[in-house]
PDB file of N, CA, C and O in Angstrom:
ATOM      1  N   UNK A   1      -3.667  30.023 -19.196  1.00  0.00           N
ATOM      2  CA  UNK A   1      -2.689  28.964 -19.210  1.00  0.00           C
ATOM      3  C   UNK A   1      -3.380  27.662 -19.610  1.00  0.00           C
ATOM      4  O   UNK A   1      -4.396  27.299 -19.018  1.00  0.00           O
ATOM      5  N   UNK A   2      -2.845  26.956 -20.604  1.00  0.00           N
ATOM      6  CA  UNK A   2      -3.480  25.719 -21.024  1.00  0.00           C
ATOM      7  C   UNK A   2      -3.250  24.603 -20.010  1.00  0.00           C
ATOM      8  O   UNK A   2      -2.244  24.568 -19.303  1.00  0.00           O
ATOM      9  N   UNK A   3      -4.224  23.694 -19.967  1.00  0.00           N
ATOM     10  CA  UNK A   3      -4.076  22.540 -19.095  1.00  0.00           C
ATOM     11  C   UNK A   3      -3.115  21.553 -19.727  1.00  0.00           C
ATOM     12  O   UNK A   3      -3.209  21.253 -20.918  1.00  0.00           O
ATOM     13  N   UNK A   4      -2.188  21.048 -18.922  1.00  0.00           N
ATOM     14  CA  UNK A   4      -1.211  20.102 -19.451  1.00  0.00           C
ATOM     15  C   UNK A   4      -1.571  18.664 -19.124  1.00  0.00           C
ATOM     16  O   UNK A   4      -0.970  17.738 -19.669  1.00  0.00           O
ATOM     17  N   UNK A   5      -2.545  18.461 -18.242  1.00  0.00           N
ATOM     18  CA  UNK A   5      -2.939  17.116 -17.871  1.00  0.00           C
ATOM     19  C   UNK A   5      -4.450  17.018 -17.928  1.00  0.00           C
ATOM     20  O   UNK A   5      -5.157  17.830 -17.332  1.00  0.00           O
ATOM     21  N   UNK A   6      -4.940  16.027 -18.644  1.00  0.00           N
ATOM     22  CA  UNK A   6      -6.379  15.784 -18.723  1.00  0.00           C
ATOM     23  C   UNK A   6      -6.601  14.330 -18.347  1.00  0.00           C
ATOM     24  O   UNK A   6      -5.976  13.432 -18.910  1.00  0.00           O
ATOM     25  N   UNK A   7      -7.496  14.103 -17.391  1.00  0.00           N
ATOM     26  CA  UNK A   7      -7.775  12.739 -16.953  1.00  0.00           C
ATOM     27  C   UNK A   7      -8.795  12.121 -17.884  1.00  0.00           C
ATOM     28  O   UNK A   7      -9.847  12.704 -18.145  1.00  0.00           O
ATOM     29  N   UNK A   8      -8.481  10.939 -18.383  1.00  0.00           N
ATOM     30  CA  UNK A   8      -9.388  10.209 -19.258  1.00  0.00           C
ATOM     31  C   UNK A   8      -9.751   8.882 -18.594  1.00  0.00           C
ATOM     32  O   UNK A   8      -8.862   8.176 -18.119  1.00  0.00           O
ATOM     33  N   UNK A   9     -11.031   8.528 -18.549  1.00  0.00           N
ATOM     34  CA  UNK A   9     -11.425   7.276 -17.890  1.00  0.00           C
ATOM     35  C   UNK A   9     -10.790   6.042 -18.512  1.00  0.00           C
ATOM     36  O   UNK A   9     -10.591   5.047 -17.815  1.00  0.00           O
ATOM     37  N   UNK A  10     -10.466   6.073 -19.797  1.00  0.00           N
ATOM     38  CA  UNK A  10      -9.909   4.906 -20.462  1.00  0.00           C
ATOM     39  C   UNK A  10      -8.430   4.719 -20.222  1.00  0.00           C
ATOM     40  O   UNK A  10      -7.880   3.679 -20.585  1.00  0.00           O
ATOM     41  N   UNK A  11      -7.770   5.692 -19.624  1.00  0.00           N
ATOM     42  CA  UNK A  11      -6.334   5.604 -19.388  1.00  0.00           C
ATOM     43  C   UNK A  11      -6.061   5.025 -18.012  1.00  0.00           C
ATOM     44  O   UNK A  11      -6.932   5.033 -17.142  1.00  0.00           O
ATOM     45  N   UNK A  12      -4.867   4.529 -17.820  1.00  0.00           N
ATOM     46  CA  UNK A  12      -4.492   3.982 -16.522  1.00  0.00           C
ATOM     47  C   UNK A  12      -4.519   2.470 -16.539  1.00  0.00           C
ATOM     48  O   UNK A  12      -4.804   1.857 -17.568  1.00  0.00           O
ATOM     49  N   UNK A  13      -4.223   1.867 -15.396  1.00  0.00           N
ATOM     50  CA  UNK A  13      -4.163   0.402 -15.362  1.00  0.00           C
ATOM     51  C   UNK A  13      -5.537  -0.226 -15.530  1.00  0.00           C
ATOM     52  O   UNK A  13      -6.537   0.287 -15.027  1.00  0.00           O
ATOM     53  N   UNK A  14      -5.569  -1.337 -16.240  1.00  0.00           N
ATOM     54  CA  UNK A  14      -6.835  -2.042 -16.451  1.00  0.00           C
ATOM     55  C   UNK A  14      -7.290  -2.738 -15.172  1.00  0.00           C
ATOM     56  O   UNK A  14      -8.483  -2.797 -14.876  1.00  0.00           O
ATOM     57  N   UNK A  15      -6.328  -3.262 -14.419  1.00  0.00           N
ATOM     58  CA  UNK A  15      -6.656  -3.931 -13.165  1.00  0.00           C
ATOM     59  C   UNK A  15      -5.663  -3.495 -12.098  1.00  0.00           C
ATOM     60  O   UNK A  15      -4.559  -3.047 -12.406  1.00  0.00           O
ATOM     61  N   UNK A  16      -6.063  -3.630 -10.859  1.00  0.00           N
ATOM     62  CA  UNK A  16      -5.200  -3.346  -9.724  1.00  0.00           C
ATOM     63  C   UNK A  16      -5.038  -4.644  -8.955  1.00  0.00           C
ATOM     64  O   UNK A  16      -6.002  -5.388  -8.774  1.00  0.00           O
ATOM     65  N   UNK A  17      -3.803  -4.920  -8.497  1.00  0.00           N
ATOM     66  CA  UNK A  17      -3.559  -6.152  -7.751  1.00  0.00           C
ATOM     67  C   UNK A  17      -4.492  -6.217  -6.555  1.00  0.00           C
ATOM     68  O   UNK A  17      -4.552  -5.265  -5.776  1.00  0.00           O
ATOM     69  N   UNK A  18      -5.223  -7.314  -6.388  1.00  0.00           N
ATOM     70  CA  UNK A  18      -6.142  -7.406  -5.250  1.00  0.00           C
ATOM     71  C   UNK A  18      -5.384  -7.559  -3.940  1.00  0.00           C
ATOM     72  O   UNK A  18      -4.307  -8.153  -3.901  1.00  0.00           O
ATOM     73  N   UNK A  19      -5.953  -7.019  -2.870  1.00  0.00           N
ATOM     74  CA  UNK A  19      -5.391  -7.193  -1.542  1.00  0.00           C
ATOM     75  C   UNK A  19      -5.738  -8.610  -1.090  1.00  0.00           C
ATOM     76  O   UNK A  19      -6.861  -9.063  -1.312  1.00  0.00           O
ATOM     77  N   UNK A  20      -4.803  -9.316  -0.463  1.00  0.00           N
ATOM     78  CA  UNK A  20      -5.111 -10.694  -0.037  1.00  0.00           C
ATOM     79  C   UNK A  20      -6.357 -10.761   0.839  1.00  0.00           C
ATOM     80  O   UNK A  20      -6.726  -9.791   1.501  1.00  0.00           O
ATOM     81  N   UNK A  21      -7.000 -11.938   0.825  1.00  0.00           N
ATOM     82  CA  UNK A  21      -8.225 -12.125   1.600  1.00  0.00           C
ATOM     83  C   UNK A  21      -7.976 -11.861   3.081  1.00  0.00           C
ATOM     84  O   UNK A  21      -6.874 -12.104   3.574  1.00  0.00           O
ATOM     85  N   UNK A  22      -8.984 -11.368   3.797  1.00  0.00           N
ATOM     86  CA  UNK A  22      -8.811 -11.077   5.217  1.00  0.00           C
ATOM     87  C   UNK A  22      -8.377 -12.318   5.991  1.00  0.00           C
ATOM     88  O   UNK A  22      -9.002 -13.375   5.907  1.00  0.00           O
ATOM     89  N   UNK A  23      -7.307 -12.165   6.734  1.00  0.00           N
ATOM     90  CA  UNK A  23      -6.795 -13.280   7.508  1.00  0.00           C
ATOM     91  C   UNK A  23      -6.617 -12.902   8.967  1.00  0.00           C
ATOM     92  O   UNK A  23      -6.406 -13.775   9.809  1.00  0.00           O
ATOM     93  N   UNK A  24      -6.699 -11.612   9.281  1.00  0.00           N
ATOM     94  CA  UNK A  24      -6.464 -11.092  10.619  1.00  0.00           C
ATOM     95  C   UNK A  24      -5.126 -11.573  11.167  1.00  0.00           C
ATOM     96  O   UNK A  24      -4.996 -11.875  12.353  1.00  0.00           O
ATOM     97  N   UNK A  25      -4.138 -11.638  10.287  1.00  0.00           N
ATOM     98  CA  UNK A  25      -2.785 -12.009  10.664  1.00  0.00           C
ATOM     99  C   UNK A  25      -1.876 -10.804  10.485  1.00  0.00           C
ATOM    100  O   UNK A  25      -2.161  -9.711  10.975  1.00  0.00           O
ATOM    101  N   UNK A  26      -0.788 -11.023   9.780  1.00  0.00           N
ATOM    102  CA  UNK A  26       0.179  -9.965   9.512  1.00  0.00           C
ATOM    103  C   UNK A  26       0.252  -9.719   8.004  1.00  0.00           C
ATOM    104  O   UNK A  26       0.147 -10.653   7.209  1.00  0.00           O
ATOM    105  N   UNK A  27       0.430  -8.470   7.626  1.00  0.00           N
ATOM    106  CA  UNK A  27       0.570  -8.087   6.223  1.00  0.00           C
ATOM    107  C   UNK A  27       1.886  -7.358   6.033  1.00  0.00           C
ATOM    108  O   UNK A  27       2.253  -6.504   6.841  1.00  0.00           O
ATOM    109  N   UNK A  28       2.605  -7.700   4.952  1.00  0.00           N
ATOM    110  CA  UNK A  28       3.810  -6.951   4.584  1.00  0.00           C
ATOM    111  C   UNK A  28       3.388  -5.943   3.524  1.00  0.00           C
ATOM    112  O   UNK A  28       2.866  -6.312   2.472  1.00  0.00           O
ATOM    113  N   UNK A  29       3.621  -4.673   3.812  1.00  0.00           N
ATOM    114  CA  UNK A  29       3.212  -3.594   2.919  1.00  0.00           C
ATOM    115  C   UNK A  29       4.475  -2.939   2.382  1.00  0.00           C
ATOM    116  O   UNK A  29       5.318  -2.486   3.156  1.00  0.00           O
ATOM    117  N   UNK A  30       4.609  -2.887   1.065  1.00  0.00           N
ATOM    118  CA  UNK A  30       5.772  -2.295   0.419  1.00  0.00           C
ATOM    119  C   UNK A  30       5.302  -1.153  -0.462  1.00  0.00           C
ATOM    120  O   UNK A  30       4.370  -1.311  -1.250  1.00  0.00           O
ATOM    121  N   UNK A  31       5.942  -0.011  -0.330  1.00  0.00           N
ATOM    122  CA  UNK A  31       5.606   1.128  -1.180  1.00  0.00           C
ATOM    123  C   UNK A  31       6.324   0.939  -2.512  1.00  0.00           C
ATOM    124  O   UNK A  31       7.554   0.904  -2.553  1.00  0.00           O
ATOM    125  N   UNK A  32       5.567   0.817  -3.599  1.00  0.00           N
ATOM    126  CA  UNK A  32       6.162   0.548  -4.904  1.00  0.00           C
ATOM    127  C   UNK A  32       6.138   1.758  -5.822  1.00  0.00           C
ATOM    128  O   UNK A  32       6.820   1.769  -6.847  1.00  0.00           O
ATOM    129  N   UNK A  33       5.366   2.773  -5.470  1.00  0.00           N
ATOM    130  CA  UNK A  33       5.344   4.005  -6.257  1.00  0.00           C
ATOM    131  C   UNK A  33       5.533   5.192  -5.336  1.00  0.00           C
ATOM    132  O   UNK A  33       5.158   5.147  -4.164  1.00  0.00           O
ATOM    133  N   UNK A  34       6.103   6.234  -5.858  1.00  0.00           N
ATOM    134  CA  UNK A  34       6.386   7.425  -5.073  1.00  0.00           C
ATOM    135  C   UNK A  34       5.120   8.207  -4.788  1.00  0.00           C
ATOM    136  O   UNK A  34       4.161   8.164  -5.558  1.00  0.00           O
ATOM    137  N   UNK A  35       5.127   8.924  -3.671  1.00  0.00           N
ATOM    138  CA  UNK A  35       3.997   9.767  -3.310  1.00  0.00           C
ATOM    139  C   UNK A  35       4.114  11.157  -3.918  1.00  0.00           C
ATOM    140  O   UNK A  35       3.209  11.978  -3.767  1.00  0.00           O
ATOM    141  N   UNK A  36       5.213  11.427  -4.600  1.00  0.00           N
ATOM    142  CA  UNK A  36       5.391  12.731  -5.246  1.00  0.00           C
ATOM    143  C   UNK A  36       4.321  12.897  -6.321  1.00  0.00           C
ATOM    144  O   UNK A  36       4.124  12.008  -7.149  1.00  0.00           O
ATOM    145  N   UNK A  37       3.647  14.011  -6.308  1.00  0.00           N
ATOM    146  CA  UNK A  37       2.611  14.286  -7.289  1.00  0.00           C
ATOM    147  C   UNK A  37       1.234  13.830  -6.849  1.00  0.00           C
ATOM    148  O   UNK A  37       0.254  14.051  -7.561  1.00  0.00           O
ATOM    149  N   UNK A  38       1.141  13.200  -5.692  1.00  0.00           N
ATOM    150  CA  UNK A  38      -0.155  12.780  -5.165  1.00  0.00           C
ATOM    151  C   UNK A  38      -0.574  13.738  -4.060  1.00  0.00           C
ATOM    152  O   UNK A  38       0.230  14.541  -3.587  1.00  0.00           O
ATOM    153  N   UNK A  39      -1.819  13.652  -3.657  1.00  0.00           N
ATOM    154  CA  UNK A  39      -2.359  14.608  -2.699  1.00  0.00           C
ATOM    155  C   UNK A  39      -1.727  14.442  -1.320  1.00  0.00           C
ATOM    156  O   UNK A  39      -1.169  13.392  -1.000  1.00  0.00           O
ATOM    157  N   UNK A  40      -1.823  15.477  -0.524  1.00  0.00           N
ATOM    158  CA  UNK A  40      -1.286  15.458   0.835  1.00  0.00           C
ATOM    159  C   UNK A  40      -1.975  14.377   1.656  1.00  0.00           C
ATOM    160  O   UNK A  40      -1.388  13.828   2.588  1.00  0.00           O
ATOM    161  N   UNK A  41      -3.210  14.078   1.311  1.00  0.00           N
ATOM    162  CA  UNK A  41      -3.965  13.076   2.045  1.00  0.00           C
ATOM    163  C   UNK A  41      -3.358  11.677   1.839  1.00  0.00           C
ATOM    164  O   UNK A  41      -3.274  10.889   2.781  1.00  0.00           O
ATOM    165  N   UNK A  42      -2.940  11.378   0.608  1.00  0.00           N
ATOM    166  CA  UNK A  42      -2.314  10.077   0.337  1.00  0.00           C
ATOM    167  C   UNK A  42      -0.952   9.986   1.001  1.00  0.00           C
ATOM    168  O   UNK A  42      -0.583   8.933   1.520  1.00  0.00           O
ATOM    169  N   UNK A  43      -0.197  11.089   0.991  1.00  0.00           N
ATOM    170  CA  UNK A  43       1.108  11.089   1.657  1.00  0.00           C
ATOM    171  C   UNK A  43       0.937  10.879   3.157  1.00  0.00           C
ATOM    172  O   UNK A  43       1.724  10.167   3.781  1.00  0.00           O
ATOM    173  N   UNK A  44      -0.089  11.497   3.735  1.00  0.00           N
ATOM    174  CA  UNK A  44      -0.348  11.328   5.169  1.00  0.00           C
ATOM    175  C   UNK A  44      -0.769   9.891   5.479  1.00  0.00           C
ATOM    176  O   UNK A  44      -0.409   9.352   6.525  1.00  0.00           O
ATOM    177  N   UNK A  45      -1.522   9.276   4.583  1.00  0.00           N
ATOM    178  CA  UNK A  45      -1.930   7.886   4.785  1.00  0.00           C
ATOM    179  C   UNK A  45      -0.727   6.961   4.752  1.00  0.00           C
ATOM    180  O   UNK A  45      -0.632   6.048   5.572  1.00  0.00           O
ATOM    181  N   UNK A  46       0.199   7.179   3.817  1.00  0.00           N
ATOM    182  CA  UNK A  46       1.410   6.365   3.758  1.00  0.00           C
ATOM    183  C   UNK A  46       2.224   6.509   5.040  1.00  0.00           C
ATOM    184  O   UNK A  46       2.750   5.523   5.557  1.00  0.00           O
ATOM    185  N   UNK A  47       2.328   7.727   5.552  1.00  0.00           N
ATOM    186  CA  UNK A  47       3.061   7.946   6.807  1.00  0.00           C
ATOM    187  C   UNK A  47       2.364   7.257   7.965  1.00  0.00           C
ATOM    188  O   UNK A  47       3.025   6.707   8.846  1.00  0.00           O
ATOM    189  N   UNK A  48       1.034   7.279   7.978  1.00  0.00           N
ATOM    190  CA  UNK A  48       0.286   6.631   9.058  1.00  0.00           C
ATOM    191  C   UNK A  48       0.475   5.113   9.023  1.00  0.00           C
ATOM    192  O   UNK A  48       0.489   4.465  10.069  1.00  0.00           O
ATOM    193  N   UNK A  49       0.617   4.558   7.846  1.00  0.00           N
ATOM    194  CA  UNK A  49       0.874   3.122   7.717  1.00  0.00           C
ATOM    195  C   UNK A  49       2.283   2.800   8.204  1.00  0.00           C
ATOM    196  O   UNK A  49       2.540   1.692   8.676  1.00  0.00           O
ATOM    197  N   UNK A  50       3.193   3.762   8.092  1.00  0.00           N
ATOM    198  CA  UNK A  50       4.571   3.550   8.524  1.00  0.00           C
ATOM    199  C   UNK A  50       5.560   3.601   7.382  1.00  0.00           C
ATOM    200  O   UNK A  50       6.742   3.312   7.570  1.00  0.00           O
ATOM    201  N   UNK A  51       5.088   3.967   6.189  1.00  0.00           N
ATOM    202  CA  UNK A  51       5.957   4.041   5.014  1.00  0.00           C
ATOM    203  C   UNK A  51       6.424   5.482   4.828  1.00  0.00           C
ATOM    204  O   UNK A  51       5.621   6.377   4.567  1.00  0.00           O
ATOM    205  N   UNK A  52       7.722   5.691   4.964  1.00  0.00           N
ATOM    206  CA  UNK A  52       8.249   7.037   4.840  1.00  0.00           C
ATOM    207  C   UNK A  52       9.155   7.205   3.624  1.00  0.00           C
ATOM    208  O   UNK A  52       9.473   8.330   3.238  1.00  0.00           O
ATOM    209  N   UNK A  53       9.573   6.095   3.020  1.00  0.00           N
ATOM    210  CA  UNK A  53      10.469   6.154   1.871  1.00  0.00           C
ATOM    211  C   UNK A  53       9.988   5.195   0.787  1.00  0.00           C
ATOM    212  O   UNK A  53       9.332   4.193   1.071  1.00  0.00           O
ATOM    213  N   UNK A  54      10.320   5.515  -0.439  1.00  0.00           N
ATOM    214  CA  UNK A  54      10.006   4.665  -1.582  1.00  0.00           C
ATOM    215  C   UNK A  54      10.733   3.333  -1.424  1.00  0.00           C
ATOM    216  O   UNK A  54      11.896   3.313  -1.021  1.00  0.00           O
ATOM    217  N   UNK A  55      10.070   2.226  -1.732  1.00  0.00           N
ATOM    218  CA  UNK A  55      10.589   0.857  -1.635  1.00  0.00           C
ATOM    219  C   UNK A  55      10.760   0.376  -0.197  1.00  0.00           C
ATOM    220  O   UNK A  55      11.380  -0.664   0.025  1.00  0.00           O
ATOM    221  N   UNK A  56      10.233   1.095   0.775  1.00  0.00           N
ATOM    222  CA  UNK A  56      10.299   0.652   2.168  1.00  0.00           C
ATOM    223  C   UNK A  56       9.197  -0.364   2.431  1.00  0.00           C
ATOM    224  O   UNK A  56       8.117  -0.280   1.847  1.00  0.00           O
ATOM    225  N   UNK A  57       9.473  -1.334   3.319  1.00  0.00           N
ATOM    226  CA  UNK A  57       8.491  -2.347   3.686  1.00  0.00           C
ATOM    227  C   UNK A  57       8.247  -2.296   5.190  1.00  0.00           C
ATOM    228  O   UNK A  57       9.168  -2.061   5.971  1.00  0.00           O
ATOM    229  N   UNK A  58       7.009  -2.516   5.580  1.00  0.00           N
ATOM    230  CA  UNK A  58       6.650  -2.628   6.991  1.00  0.00           C
ATOM    231  C   UNK A  58       5.716  -3.820   7.142  1.00  0.00           C
ATOM    232  O   UNK A  58       5.038  -4.216   6.195  1.00  0.00           O
ATOM    233  N   UNK A  59       5.690  -4.388   8.349  1.00  0.00           N
ATOM    234  CA  UNK A  59       4.775  -5.474   8.667  1.00  0.00           C
ATOM    235  C   UNK A  59       3.794  -4.935   9.691  1.00  0.00           C
ATOM    236  O   UNK A  59       4.191  -4.446  10.749  1.00  0.00           O
ATOM    237  N   UNK A  60       2.502  -5.028   9.370  1.00  0.00           N
ATOM    238  CA  UNK A  60       1.450  -4.504  10.242  1.00  0.00           C
ATOM    239  C   UNK A  60       0.436  -5.609  10.499  1.00  0.00           C
ATOM    240  O   UNK A  60       0.277  -6.530   9.698  1.00  0.00           O
ATOM    241  N   UNK A  61      -0.244  -5.494  11.633  1.00  0.00           N
ATOM    242  CA  UNK A  61      -1.346  -6.411  11.928  1.00  0.00           C
ATOM    243  C   UNK A  61      -2.523  -6.083  11.020  1.00  0.00           C
ATOM    244  O   UNK A  61      -2.822  -4.915  10.772  1.00  0.00           O
ATOM    245  N   UNK A  62      -3.180  -7.111  10.531  1.00  0.00           N
ATOM    246  CA  UNK A  62      -4.311  -6.936   9.625  1.00  0.00           C
ATOM    247  C   UNK A  62      -5.557  -6.538  10.422  1.00  0.00           C
ATOM    248  O   UNK A  62      -6.116  -7.349  11.161  1.00  0.00           O
ATOM    249  N   UNK A  63      -5.979  -5.296  10.266  1.00  0.00           N
ATOM    250  CA  UNK A  63      -7.162  -4.785  10.958  1.00  0.00           C
ATOM    251  C   UNK A  63      -8.071  -4.099   9.945  1.00  0.00           C
ATOM    252  O   UNK A  63      -7.611  -3.728   8.865  1.00  0.00           O
ATOM    253  N   UNK A  64      -9.331  -3.926  10.263  1.00  0.00           N
ATOM    254  CA  UNK A  64     -10.232  -3.219   9.345  1.00  0.00           C
ATOM    255  C   UNK A  64      -9.784  -1.789   9.055  1.00  0.00           C
ATOM    256  O   UNK A  64      -9.965  -1.304   7.937  1.00  0.00           O
ATOM    257  N   UNK A  65      -9.204  -1.108  10.038  1.00  0.00           N
ATOM    258  CA  UNK A  65      -8.757   0.262   9.800  1.00  0.00           C
ATOM    259  C   UNK A  65      -7.569   0.287   8.838  1.00  0.00           C
ATOM    260  O   UNK A  65      -7.470   1.182   7.999  1.00  0.00           O
ATOM    261  N   UNK A  66      -6.662  -0.696   8.956  1.00  0.00           N
ATOM    262  CA  UNK A  66      -5.544  -0.771   8.026  1.00  0.00           C
ATOM    263  C   UNK A  66      -6.051  -1.076   6.624  1.00  0.00           C
ATOM    264  O   UNK A  66      -5.538  -0.530   5.648  1.00  0.00           O
ATOM    265  N   UNK A  67      -7.057  -1.947   6.514  1.00  0.00           N
ATOM    266  CA  UNK A  67      -7.647  -2.258   5.204  1.00  0.00           C
ATOM    267  C   UNK A  67      -8.183  -0.990   4.536  1.00  0.00           C
ATOM    268  O   UNK A  67      -8.017  -0.802   3.331  1.00  0.00           O
ATOM    269  N   UNK A  68      -8.827  -0.124   5.322  1.00  0.00           N
ATOM    270  CA  UNK A  68      -9.342   1.131   4.776  1.00  0.00           C
ATOM    271  C   UNK A  68      -8.230   2.035   4.293  1.00  0.00           C
ATOM    272  O   UNK A  68      -8.364   2.680   3.253  1.00  0.00           O
ATOM    273  N   UNK A  69      -7.125   2.093   5.038  1.00  0.00           N
ATOM    274  CA  UNK A  69      -5.987   2.897   4.619  1.00  0.00           C
ATOM    275  C   UNK A  69      -5.385   2.349   3.336  1.00  0.00           C
ATOM    276  O   UNK A  69      -5.044   3.108   2.429  1.00  0.00           O
ATOM    277  N   UNK A  70      -5.254   1.029   3.263  1.00  0.00           N
ATOM    278  CA  UNK A  70      -4.671   0.416   2.067  1.00  0.00           C
ATOM    279  C   UNK A  70      -5.547   0.635   0.846  1.00  0.00           C
ATOM    280  O   UNK A  70      -5.041   0.766  -0.268  1.00  0.00           O
ATOM    281  N   UNK A  71      -6.840   0.675   1.046  1.00  0.00           N
ATOM    282  CA  UNK A  71      -7.743   0.906  -0.079  1.00  0.00           C
ATOM    283  C   UNK A  71      -7.519   2.294  -0.673  1.00  0.00           C
ATOM    284  O   UNK A  71      -7.647   2.479  -1.883  1.00  0.00           O
ATOM    285  N   UNK A  72      -7.185   3.270   0.173  1.00  0.00           N
ATOM    286  CA  UNK A  72      -6.981   4.632  -0.307  1.00  0.00           C
ATOM    287  C   UNK A  72      -5.691   4.784  -1.123  1.00  0.00           C
ATOM    288  O   UNK A  72      -5.612   5.634  -2.009  1.00  0.00           O
ATOM    289  N   UNK A  73      -4.684   3.961  -0.822  1.00  0.00           N
ATOM    290  CA  UNK A  73      -3.391   4.089  -1.509  1.00  0.00           C
ATOM    291  C   UNK A  73      -3.004   2.791  -2.221  1.00  0.00           C
ATOM    292  O   UNK A  73      -1.817   2.501  -2.364  1.00  0.00           O
ATOM    293  N   UNK A  74      -3.988   2.011  -2.667  1.00  0.00           N
ATOM    294  CA  UNK A  74      -3.716   0.693  -3.242  1.00  0.00           C
ATOM    295  C   UNK A  74      -2.892   0.765  -4.522  1.00  0.00           C
ATOM    296  O   UNK A  74      -2.263  -0.227  -4.892  1.00  0.00           O
ATOM    297  N   UNK A  75      -2.873   1.904  -5.209  1.00  0.00           N
ATOM    298  CA  UNK A  75      -2.084   2.039  -6.427  1.00  0.00           C
ATOM    299  C   UNK A  75      -0.624   2.395  -6.124  1.00  0.00           C
ATOM    300  O   UNK A  75       0.209   2.406  -7.030  1.00  0.00           O
ATOM    301  N   UNK A  76      -0.308   2.686  -4.853  1.00  0.00           N
ATOM    302  CA  UNK A  76       1.049   3.056  -4.471  1.00  0.00           C
ATOM    303  C   UNK A  76       1.765   1.952  -3.697  1.00  0.00           C
ATOM    304  O   UNK A  76       2.981   2.016  -3.516  1.00  0.00           O
ATOM    305  N   UNK A  77       1.030   0.944  -3.240  1.00  0.00           N
ATOM    306  CA  UNK A  77       1.620  -0.077  -2.379  1.00  0.00           C
ATOM    307  C   UNK A  77       1.372  -1.471  -2.936  1.00  0.00           C
ATOM    308  O   UNK A  77       0.510  -1.676  -3.791  1.00  0.00           O
ATOM    309  N   UNK A  78       2.156  -2.430  -2.426  1.00  0.00           N
ATOM    310  CA  UNK A  78       1.968  -3.846  -2.734  1.00  0.00           C
ATOM    311  C   UNK A  78       1.813  -4.562  -1.402  1.00  0.00           C
ATOM    312  O   UNK A  78       2.615  -4.359  -0.491  1.00  0.00           O
ATOM    313  N   UNK A  79       0.796  -5.390  -1.284  1.00  0.00           N
ATOM    314  CA  UNK A  79       0.480  -6.050  -0.026  1.00  0.00           C
ATOM    315  C   UNK A  79       0.621  -7.557  -0.191  1.00  0.00           C
ATOM    316  O   UNK A  79       0.088  -8.141  -1.135  1.00  0.00           O
ATOM    317  N   UNK A  80       1.344  -8.182   0.735  1.00  0.00           N
ATOM    318  CA  UNK A  80       1.472  -9.631   0.744  1.00  0.00           C
ATOM    319  C   UNK A  80       1.239 -10.133   2.165  1.00  0.00           C
ATOM    320  O   UNK A  80       1.523  -9.435   3.138  1.00  0.00           O
ATOM    321  N   UNK A  81       0.726 -11.331   2.269  1.00  0.00           N
ATOM    322  CA  UNK A  81       0.498 -11.934   3.583  1.00  0.00           C
ATOM    323  C   UNK A  81       1.818 -12.471   4.115  1.00  0.00           C
ATOM    324  O   UNK A  81       2.641 -12.985   3.358  1.00  0.00           O
ATOM    325  N   UNK A  82       2.013 -12.346   5.437  1.00  0.00           N
ATOM    326  CA  UNK A  82       3.226 -12.831   6.086  1.00  0.00           C
ATOM    327  C   UNK A  82       2.919 -14.191   6.705  1.00  0.00           C
ATOM    328  O   UNK A  82       1.859 -14.385   7.300  1.00  0.00           O
ATOM    329  N   UNK A  83       3.849 -15.127   6.560  1.00  0.00           N
ATOM    330  CA  UNK A  83       3.661 -16.450   7.155  1.00  0.00           C
ATOM    331  C   UNK A  83       3.552 -16.312   8.666  1.00  0.00           C
ATOM    332  O   UNK A  83       4.323 -15.582   9.289  1.00  0.00           O
ATOM    333  N   UNK A  84       2.587 -17.020   9.250  1.00  0.00           N
ATOM    334  CA  UNK A  84       2.351 -16.945  10.688  1.00  0.00           C
ATOM    335  C   UNK A  84       3.360 -17.766  11.472  1.00  0.00           C
ATOM    336  O   UNK A  84       3.540 -17.545  12.669  1.00  0.00           O
ATOM    337  N   UNK A  85       4.028 -18.722  10.806  1.00  0.00           N
ATOM    338  CA  UNK A  85       4.978 -19.583  11.512  1.00  0.00           C
ATOM    339  C   UNK A  85       6.253 -18.808  11.825  1.00  0.00           C
ATOM    340  O   UNK A  85       6.912 -18.321  10.906  1.00  0.00           O
ATOM    341  N   UNK A  86       6.619 -18.681  13.115  1.00  0.00           N
ATOM    342  CA  UNK A  86       7.854 -17.982  13.450  1.00  0.00           C
ATOM    343  C   UNK A  86       9.067 -18.830  13.078  1.00  0.00           C
ATOM    344  O   UNK A  86       9.005 -20.060  13.074  1.00  0.00           O
ATOM    345  N   UNK A  87      10.156 -18.159  12.768  1.00  0.00           N
ATOM    346  CA  UNK A  87      11.378 -18.867  12.415  1.00  0.00           C
ATOM    347  C   UNK A  87      11.971 -19.509  13.660  1.00  0.00           C
ATOM    348  O   UNK A  87      12.082 -18.868  14.705  1.00  0.00           O
ATOM    349  N   UNK A  88      12.343 -20.754  13.548  1.00  0.00           N
ATOM    350  CA  UNK A  88      12.918 -21.442  14.707  1.00  0.00           C
ATOM    351  C   UNK A  88      14.390 -21.076  14.838  1.00  0.00           C
ATOM    352  O   UNK A  88      15.127 -21.037  13.853  1.00  0.00           O
ATOM    353  N   UNK A  89      14.798 -20.813  16.057  1.00  0.00           N
ATOM    354  CA  UNK A  89      16.196 -20.449  16.322  1.00  0.00           C
ATOM    355  C   UNK A  89      16.985 -21.711  16.660  1.00  0.00           C
ATOM    356  O   UNK A  89      16.751 -22.361  17.680  1.00  0.00           O
ATOM    357  N   UNK A  90      17.911 -22.033  15.787  1.00  0.00           N
ATOM    358  CA  UNK A  90      18.757 -23.201  16.039  1.00  0.00           C
ATOM    359  C   UNK A  90      20.089 -22.715  16.542  1.00  0.00           C
ATOM    360  O   UNK A  90      20.671 -21.792  15.973  1.00  0.00           O
ATOM    361  N   UNK A  91      20.577 -23.316  17.591  1.00  0.00           N
ATOM    362  CA  UNK A  91      21.818 -22.814  18.155  1.00  0.00           C
ATOM    363  C   UNK A  91      22.725 -23.826  18.554  1.00  0.00           C
ATOM    364  O   UNK A  91      23.812 -23.522  19.047  1.00  0.00           O
TER     365      UNK A  91
END
């Protein structure tokens, strides 16, 4: 059976969006690409982060362990820093 997919080093994105600088605050993580076609390990990492559906967003505390998880699936997620100022309730 012929191979239908060949990985070439020159193919793929030239750059990957950098993860924001460590702030030890809150990070909003949005899954921007599907886990279909990726390894079971990447799917398990997305579930561990709290992402179960495509385009879902979660807010997590910024920790070194979360940074390691994000590094493994950085091509599937988008990370933004969350403002630390809580919304004031006016009533």
